[in-house]
PLY file of the C-alpha trace (Angstrom):
ply
format ascii 1.0
element vertex 121
property float x
property float y
property float z
element edge 120
property int vertex1
property int vertex2
end_header
-15.30 -15.91 -15.62
-12.40 -12.61 -15.42
-12.62 -9.10 -16.75
-9.54 -6.89 -17.82
-8.78 -3.83 -18.25
-5.46 -1.91 -20.23
-5.52 2.07 -19.45
-3.34 3.89 -20.97
-2.58 8.15 -21.11
-5.68 8.73 -23.50
-7.89 5.53 -23.39
-8.73 2.53 -21.71
-10.47 -0.72 -22.81
-12.15 -3.14 -21.11
-12.67 -6.83 -21.79
-13.24 -10.35 -21.10
-9.30 -11.75 -20.54
-10.25 -15.04 -22.90
-11.55 -13.27 -25.69
-14.37 -13.32 -27.92
-15.25 -17.10 -28.35
-15.95 -16.73 -32.32
-16.12 -21.11 -32.48
-19.68 -20.96 -29.29
-20.76 -17.23 -30.90
-24.37 -17.39 -31.18
-24.82 -20.50 -30.06
-25.95 -19.29 -26.41
-23.53 -21.25 -23.93
-21.01 -19.07 -23.63
-20.08 -17.76 -19.92
-21.72 -13.83 -19.57
-19.33 -13.08 -16.43
-15.55 -12.25 -18.29
-17.27 -9.09 -19.89
-19.33 -8.60 -16.58
-16.24 -8.08 -14.68
-14.70 -5.97 -17.59
-18.03 -4.00 -17.80
-17.62 -3.39 -13.71
-13.70 -2.42 -14.69
-15.21 0.27 -16.08
-18.05 1.56 -14.24
-15.35 1.60 -11.14
-12.84 3.03 -13.81
-15.92 5.97 -15.16
-16.68 6.86 -11.17
-20.15 4.80 -11.58
-19.21 2.83 -8.43
-22.14 2.53 -7.22
-23.42 0.37 -10.02
-20.98 -2.07 -10.55
-21.27 -2.58 -6.72
-24.73 -3.17 -7.60
-24.32 -5.40 -10.59
-21.07 -7.80 -8.73
-23.00 -8.48 -5.92
-26.20 -9.61 -8.53
-23.35 -11.28 -10.28
-22.16 -12.91 -6.90
-25.74 -14.00 -5.64
-26.94 -15.25 -8.66
-23.15 -17.19 -9.36
-23.84 -18.44 -5.35
-27.26 -19.49 -5.81
-26.33 -22.48 -8.43
-27.65 -20.89 -11.25
-24.10 -21.37 -13.41
-23.55 -21.34 -17.53
-22.03 -24.99 -19.18
-17.99 -24.29 -18.83
-18.92 -24.11 -14.50
-21.90 -26.15 -13.78
-21.13 -29.08 -11.82
-24.57 -31.33 -10.75
-23.42 -31.98 -7.54
-23.39 -28.39 -6.79
-25.49 -26.18 -8.68
-29.31 -25.64 -9.26
-29.53 -25.32 -13.02
-27.38 -25.25 -16.18
-28.34 -22.01 -18.28
-27.90 -20.62 -21.44
-25.84 -16.94 -21.94
-28.94 -15.68 -22.28
-30.86 -17.06 -19.04
-27.69 -15.86 -17.21
-27.66 -13.06 -17.98
-31.31 -11.90 -17.28
-30.92 -13.77 -13.42
-28.19 -11.43 -12.46
-30.31 -8.55 -13.93
-33.21 -10.34 -11.68
-30.73 -9.74 -9.18
-30.13 -6.15 -8.41
-30.65 -5.24 -5.77
-29.52 -8.26 -4.16
-26.52 -9.75 -2.00
-24.73 -12.83 -1.63
-25.24 -14.41 1.27
-21.51 -16.87 1.86
-18.93 -14.75 -0.83
-17.82 -11.40 0.03
-20.68 -8.33 -1.50
-18.07 -5.84 -3.18
-18.31 -2.86 -1.20
-17.29 0.55 -3.36
-17.56 2.59 -0.32
-14.98 6.14 -1.46
-12.37 4.59 0.58
-13.09 1.02 -0.92
-13.47 2.01 -5.05
-10.88 1.53 -6.94
-7.78 3.24 -7.77
-6.44 4.14 -10.90
-3.93 6.28 -11.37
-2.37 9.18 -13.46
-0.51 7.62 -16.51
4.11 8.59 -15.62
6.25 7.97 -18.93
9.39 7.91 -16.33
0 1
1 2
2 3
3 4
4 5
5 6
6 7
7 8
8 9
9 10
10 11
11 12
12 13
13 14
14 15
15 16
16 17
17 18
18 19
19 20
20 21
21 22
22 23
23 24
24 25
25 26
26 27
27 28
28 29
29 30
30 31
31 32
32 33
33 34
34 35
35 36
36 37
37 38
38 39
39 40
40 41
41 42
42 43
43 44
44 45
45 46
46 47
47 48
48 49
49 50
50 51
51 52
52 53
53 54
54 55
55 56
56 57
57 58
58 59
59 60
60 61
61 62
62 63
63 64
64 65
65 66
66 67
67 68
68 69
69 70
70 71
71 72
72 73
73 74
74 75
75 76
76 77
77 78
78 79
79 80
80 81
81 82
82 83
83 84
84 85
85 86
86 87
87 88
88 89
89 90
90 91
91 92
92 93
93 94
94 95
95 96
96 97
97 98
98 99
99 100
100 101
101 102
102 103
103 104
104 105
105 106
106 107
107 108
108 109
109 110
110 111
111 112
112 113
113 114
114 115
115 116
116 117
117 118
118 119
119 120
């Protein structure tokens, strides 16, 4: 579910923390959440925090509503087991919504992720 960033002096890279999962590529079973989280970090990094906030809130709403991919699906608490594409489409459909139970993302000016200039010591 996690994204990661590697930020250097001249460039930055954002990716899902778990890697590319070539063993399940093209099968529609991968959870795209790690890439979504990495994209949120990227958007904050390039000062598109309003867009990052909207996507994070849509993602949280989707998770909260019980729409889950197979890796986090639980028949007792999930509403529907979804493919990679179905999950991504549900996140898109939830753009503009905020979660009710999870803390909504808030990247207003004073709460934005702060990236510091690189200083080699």
